[in-house]
C-alpha positions as CSV (number, residue, x, y, z in Angstrom):
1,X,16.4,-29.6,-1.6
2,X,15.0,-26.0,-1.8
3,X,17.3,-23.3,-3.1
4,X,18.3,-20.5,-0.8
5,X,16.9,-17.3,-2.1
6,X,19.5,-14.6,-2.4
7,X,18.5,-11.1,-1.2
8,X,19.1,-8.4,-3.7
9,X,20.8,-5.5,-1.8
10,X,18.7,-2.3,-1.8
11,X,20.3,1.0,-2.5
12,X,20.9,3.2,0.5
13,X,18.6,6.0,1.7
14,X,20.5,8.7,0.0
15,X,20.3,7.0,-3.4
16,X,16.6,6.1,-3.0
17,X,15.8,9.7,-2.0
18,X,17.7,11.0,-5.0
19,X,15.9,8.6,-7.3
20,X,12.5,9.7,-5.8
21,X,13.3,13.4,-6.3
22,X,14.5,12.8,-9.8
23,X,11.2,11.1,-10.6
24,X,9.3,14.0,-9.0
25,X,11.2,16.5,-11.2
26,X,10.6,14.4,-14.3
27,X,6.8,14.4,-13.6
28,X,6.7,18.1,-12.8
29,X,8.2,18.8,-16.3
30,X,5.2,17.0,-17.8
31,X,2.6,19.2,-15.9
32,X,0.7,21.7,-18.0
33,X,0.6,24.7,-15.7
34,X,-2.4,27.1,-16.0
35,X,-1.8,30.6,-17.4
36,X,-2.4,33.8,-15.4
37,X,-5.8,34.4,-17.0
38,X,-7.0,30.9,-16.2
39,X,-5.9,31.2,-12.6
40,X,-7.6,34.6,-12.3
41,X,-10.8,33.2,-13.8
42,X,-11.0,30.1,-11.6
43,X,-10.1,32.2,-8.5
44,X,-13.0,34.5,-9.3
45,X,-15.4,31.6,-9.7
46,X,-14.3,30.2,-6.3
47,X,-14.7,33.6,-4.5
48,X,-18.1,34.2,-6.0
49,X,-19.2,30.6,-5.1
50,X,-18.0,31.0,-1.5
51,X,-19.8,34.3,-1.2
52,X,-23.0,32.9,-2.6
53,X,-22.9,30.0,-0.2
54,X,-22.2,32.3,2.7
55,X,-25.2,34.4,1.8
56,X,-27.4,31.3,1.3
57,X,-26.4,29.8,4.7
58,X,-26.8,33.1,6.4
59,X,-30.4,33.4,5.2
60,X,-31.1,29.8,6.2
61,X,-29.6,30.4,9.6
62,X,-31.7,33.6,10.1
63,X,-34.9,31.8,9.3
64,X,-34.1,28.8,11.4
65,X,-33.3,31.0,14.4
66,X,-36.6,33.0,13.7
67,X,-38.5,29.7,13.7
68,X,-36.8,28.6,16.8
69,X,-37.7,31.8,18.6
70,X,-41.3,31.4,17.6
71,X,-41.4,27.8,18.9
72,X,-39.8,28.8,22.2
73,X,-42.1,31.8,22.7
74,X,-45.1,29.6,21.9
75,X,-44.0,27.0,24.5
76,X,-43.4,29.8,27.1
77,X,-46.9,31.1,26.7
78,X,-48.5,27.6,26.7
79,X,-47.0,26.7,30.1
């Protein structure tokens, strides 16, 4: 005859939440946080990169629009 498995009671929501938050706090103590100089440097890199991509895509957009105008003007004259 098979044994009846007994269910292990789970802790309540309040205890599980507290255990989870304790684990989060334990992990956060292990994090190596960047210093002010590192944050400033990486922020500068991000801003410069975003600006460079904005300029690049602006130039690409300008030339694609210019080419599109040439095509449409050519089609208008051909018809």
